[in-house]
C-alpha positions in Angstrom: 190.7 183.9 288.9 190.3 180.2 289.9 187.0 178.4 290.3 186.0 174.9 291.0 182.6 173.1 291.0 181.9 171.0 294.1 179.6 168.1 293.1 178.3 164.8 294.6 177.0 161.5 293.3 174.1 161.6 295.8 172.3 164.1 298.0 173.4 164.9 301.6 177.1 164.1 300.8 178.5 167.2 302.5 179.1 169.6 299.6 178.0 172.7 301.6 180.1 171.8 304.6 183.2 171.3 302.4 182.6 174.6 300.6 182.2 176.5 303.9 185.5 175.0 305.2 187.4 175.6 302.0 186.1 179.2 301.8 187.1 180.0 305.4 190.6 178.4 305.0 191.2 180.2 301.7 190.1 183.5 303.2 192.6 183.1 306.0 195.3 182.6 303.4 194.5 186.0 302.0 192.2 185.1 299.0 189.0 186.9 298.2 186.5 184.1 298.0 183.2 184.0 296.2 180.4 181.5 296.4 177.9 180.5 293.7 175.1 178.0 293.4 173.5 178.1 289.9 170.5 175.9 290.6 168.7 175.6 293.9 166.1 172.9 294.6 165.7 173.1 298.4 163.5 176.2 298.4 162.1 178.0 301.4 160.9 181.5 302.3 163.0 183.6 304.7 161.8 187.1 305.6 159.6 187.1 302.6 162.3 186.1 300.1 162.4 182.8 298.2 165.8 181.2 298.8 167.6 177.9 298.4 168.3 176.8 302.0 171.8 175.5 301.4 172.8 178.6 299.4 171.4 180.9 302.1 173.2 179.1 305.0 176.5 178.8 303.1 176.3 182.5 302.0 175.8 183.5 305.7 178.7 181.3 306.9 181.1 182.7 304.2 179.8 186.3 304.4 181.0 187.1 300.8 178.9 190.3 300.6 177.1 189.2 297.4 173.4 189.4 297.0 171.6 186.1 297.5 169.7 186.5 294.2 173.1 186.6 292.4 174.5 183.7 294.4 171.6 181.4 293.5 170.0 182.8 290.3 167.7 179.8 289.4 165.4 178.4 292.0 163.0 175.5 291.7 159.9 177.4 292.9 157.3 174.9 291.5 157.1 171.1 290.9 160.0 170.1 288.7 157.9 168.8 285.8 156.1 172.1 285.7 159.3 174.1 285.9 160.8 172.0 283.0 157.8 172.5 280.8 157.7 176.3 281.3 161.4 177.2 281.4 163.6 178.3 278.6 167.0 176.5 279.0 168.7 179.3 276.9 167.3 182.0 279.2 168.4 180.0 282.3 171.9 179.6 280.9 172.1 183.3 280.2 170.9 184.1 283.8 173.5 181.7 285.2 176.3 183.2 283.2 175.4 186.8 284.1 175.2 186.0 287.8 178.5 184.1 287.7 180.2 187.0 286.1 178.9 189.3 288.7 180.0 187.0 291.6 183.4 186.3 290.1 184.3 189.9 289.0 186.3 190.9 292.1 187.2 187.4 293.5 190.4 185.4 293.5 188.5 182.1 293.9 184.9 181.1 293.4 183.5 177.9 295.0 180.6 176.7 292.9 178.1 174.3 294.5 176.4 171.7 292.3 172.7 170.7 292.5 171.5 167.9 294.8 173.6 165.5 292.9 175.4 165.8 289.6 172.6 164.6 287.3 169.8 166.9 288.7 168.9 169.7 286.4 169.8 167.8 283.2 166.3 168.6 281.6 167.0 172.3 282.1 170.7 172.3 280.9 171.7 173.0 284.6 173.1 169.7 285.8 176.7 169.7 287.0 177.9 168.4 283.7 176.3 171.4 281.9 177.4 174.0 284.5 181.0 172.8 284.5 181.1 173.0 280.7 179.4 176.4 280.6 181.6 177.9 283.2 184.7 175.9 282.2 185.3 174.4 285.7 187.1 171.5 287.1 185.1 169.3 289.4 185.7 168.2 293.0 183.4 165.2 293.8 182.4 164.9 297.4 181.5 161.3 298.0 179.7 160.0 301.1 181.2 156.6 301.5 178.0 154.6 302.2 179.5 151.4 300.7 182.1 150.2 298.2 179.6 150.5 295.3 180.2 154.3 295.4 183.2 153.5 293.2 180.8 152.4 290.5 178.8 155.6 290.9 182.0 157.6 290.6 182.9 155.9 287.4 179.5 156.7 285.9 180.0 160.4 286.9 183.5 160.3 285.3 181.9 159.0 282.0 179.6 162.1 281.9 181.9 164.7 283.3 185.1 163.4 281.6 188.4 165.1 282.3 186.6 167.9 284.3 186.1 165.4 287.2 189.6 165.7 288.5 189.3 165.5 292.3 187.6 163.2 294.8 187.0 163.8 298.6 185.5 160.9 300.5 183.3 161.8 303.4 182.0 160.2 306.6 184.4 157.2 306.8 184.4 155.4 310.1 187.1 153.3 311.7 189.1 150.9 309.6 187.4 152.2 306.4 189.5 155.3 306.4 192.8 153.3 306.1 191.2 150.9 303.7 190.0 153.6 301.3 193.2 155.6 301.4 195.2 152.5 300.7 193.1 150.9 298.0 190.6 153.4 296.5 193.3 156.0 295.9 195.1 153.7 293.4 191.8 152.9 291.8 191.0 156.5 291.3 194.4 157.3 289.9 194.0 154.5 287.3 190.7 156.2 286.3 192.1 159.8 286.0 191.0 161.1 289.4 193.0 162.3 292.4 192.0 161.6 296.0 192.3 164.8 298.0 191.6 163.3 301.3 189.1 161.3 303.5 186.9 163.0 306.0 186.0 160.8 309.0 182.5 160.4 310.4 182.0 163.0 313.1 179.2 162.8 315.6 179.1 166.5 316.1 178.7 167.2 312.4 176.1 164.5 312.0 174.2 165.7 315.1 170.9 167.6 315.1 170.1 170.8 316.8 167.2 170.5 319.3 165.2 173.0 317.2 165.7 170.9 314.1 164.4 167.8 315.9 161.3 169.8 317.2 160.6 171.1 313.7 161.0 167.6 312.0 158.6 166.0 314.6 156.1 168.8 314.7 156.7 168.9 318.4 155.3 171.1 321.1 157.7 172.7 323.6 157.0 171.9 327.2 160.3 173.3 328.2 162.2 175.5 325.8 166.0 175.5 325.8 168.1 178.5 326.7 170.6 177.4 324.0 170.1 175.3 320.9 172.0 172.1 321.9 173.4 169.7 319.4 172.2 166.1 319.9 174.6 163.4 318.8 172.8 160.2 320.0 169.3 159.0 320.7 168.1 156.5 323.3 164.7 154.8 323.4 163.4 154.6 326.9 161.5 151.3 327.0 163.5 149.5 329.8 163.6 149.5 333.5 165.4 152.3 335.3 168.3 150.1 336.4 168.9 149.0 332.9 168.4 152.5 331.5 171.0 153.9 333.9 173.8 151.9 332.3 173.0 153.5 328.9 172.5 157.0 330.3 176.0 157.0 331.8 177.6 155.9 328.5 176.3 158.6 326.2 177.0 162.2 325.8 174.9 164.9 324.1 172.0 162.4 323.9 168.2 162.7 323.7 165.8 160.3 325.4 162.7 159.2 323.5 160.1 157.8 325.8 156.4 157.8 326.6 155.0 160.7 328.5 153.9 158.3 331.2 157.4 157.1 332.0 158.2 159.6 334.8 160.7 157.1 336.3 162.9 157.3 333.2 162.4 161.0 332.7 163.5 161.8 336.2 166.5 159.4 336.0 167.6 161.0 332.7 167.5 164.5 334.3 169.7 163.2 337.2 172.5 161.8 335.0 173.4 165.0 333.2 174.2 163.3 329.9 170.7 163.5 328.5 170.4 167.0 326.8 166.8 166.7 325.5 163.7 164.6 326.3 161.2 163.7 323.7 157.8 162.6 325.1 155.8 160.4 322.7 152.1 159.5 322.4 151.0 163.1 323.3 151.1 162.1 327.0 152.1 165.0 329.2 154.4 164.3 332.2 154.0 165.3 335.8 154.5 169.0 336.5 157.2 168.1 339.0 159.3 166.6 336.2 158.8 169.7 334.0 159.9 171.9 336.9 163.1 169.9 337.3 163.8 170.0 333.5 163.3 173.8 333.6 165.7 174.0 336.5 168.4 172.0 334.8 167.9 173.6 331.4 166.9 170.4 329.6 164.4 171.0 326.8 161.3 168.8 326.8 159.3 168.2 323.5 155.9 166.6 323.3 155.1 164.7 320.1 151.9 163.1 318.9 153.5 160.0 317.3 154.3 156.9 319.2 157.9 156.0 320.1 158.6 153.9 317.0 157.2 156.4 314.5 159.2 159.2 316.2 162.4 157.2 315.9 161.7 156.5 312.2 161.3 160.2 311.5 164.5 161.0 313.3 166.3 158.3 311.3 165.2 160.0 308.1 166.9 163.3 309.1 169.9 162.1 311.2 173.1 162.6 309.3 171.5 165.1 306.9 171.9 168.0 309.2 173.0 171.3 307.7 176.3 172.9 308.9 175.3 175.9 310.9 176.4 177.3 314.3 179.9 178.1 315.4 180.7 174.6 316.8 179.9 172.8 313.6 181.6 175.3 311.3 184.7 175.2 313.5 184.8 171.4 313.4 184.4 171.0 309.7 187.1 173.6 309.1 189.5 171.7 311.4 188.8 168.4 309.7 189.3 169.8 306.2 192.5 171.5 307.2 193.7 168.3 308.7 192.9 165.9 305.8 192.5 167.8 302.5 195.5 168.4 300.4 195.0 172.0 299.4 198.4 172.1 297.6 197.0 169.6 295.0 193.8 171.5 294.7 195.1 175.1 294.3 198.8 175.1 295.0 198.0 177.1 298.2 
């Protein structure tokens, strides 16, 4: 049985997405795949059960048949400092080992997901360094290539993880950076005892937000609810004249318009172009009923938010690019990208 720990140097780097893609690819190759996340910090309650959100979504996508309590045995259900002061690291380690043994018992491969980033959980003996040592795992580091200084963060991780940090996968590279990283960073990694498995490009679909996610993040009120939960890839701020706005409306695809509820001229224009898939009305100003009727007819959701346009855009900026991988379109896309760019032969000899 082969296992690997998928880690990251910072949060929202794409660990869960990579695990989902790897799991589906390996299953197609005939392997029985397991999924395990020892320490969950993004806790929510679903149908009365306390779960880690990433672990829950990934478990559903991979459908391994294992109980969610075994998949994620330790959950941060109180403020971290309280959890640290009351927890027994030896008991937590025992719980992790027992759950891992249950998950891995009948599997060919187990994909183990690290915490938010590789240092999180150190005070409990549950950081990725501890888990990789306890379970004797090699580490694949998923790195969101935000800037060239990620190389320094990688070297710091290498110092702590040592020889266990064997593989690196760069994520969300745009344009020329993909060629640059492959040509230069690969040699840098090899000199420091790491292998570059591939570079995943920035993808608007994967970075996009579902309309429901946008509404939840903004605390919005549905004026027109969607028939389907569309993915929004771009946002436009409607603060210009209709002729100027029309140029932008025609250039975008899968976009949302953010504008004041009193800008009926822009709202109606957006509905006519067909490229605006959601309208966010700011300032808690309701639009004319004729506009809502047209939106209903065209199937374009309309969300009313209390904040002004600037505050609304700031909230969206906080969550954009941090969307979870769910829904058939996103899962299909990340699987295609991983199949295209990741060298699975080097990872498992598959």
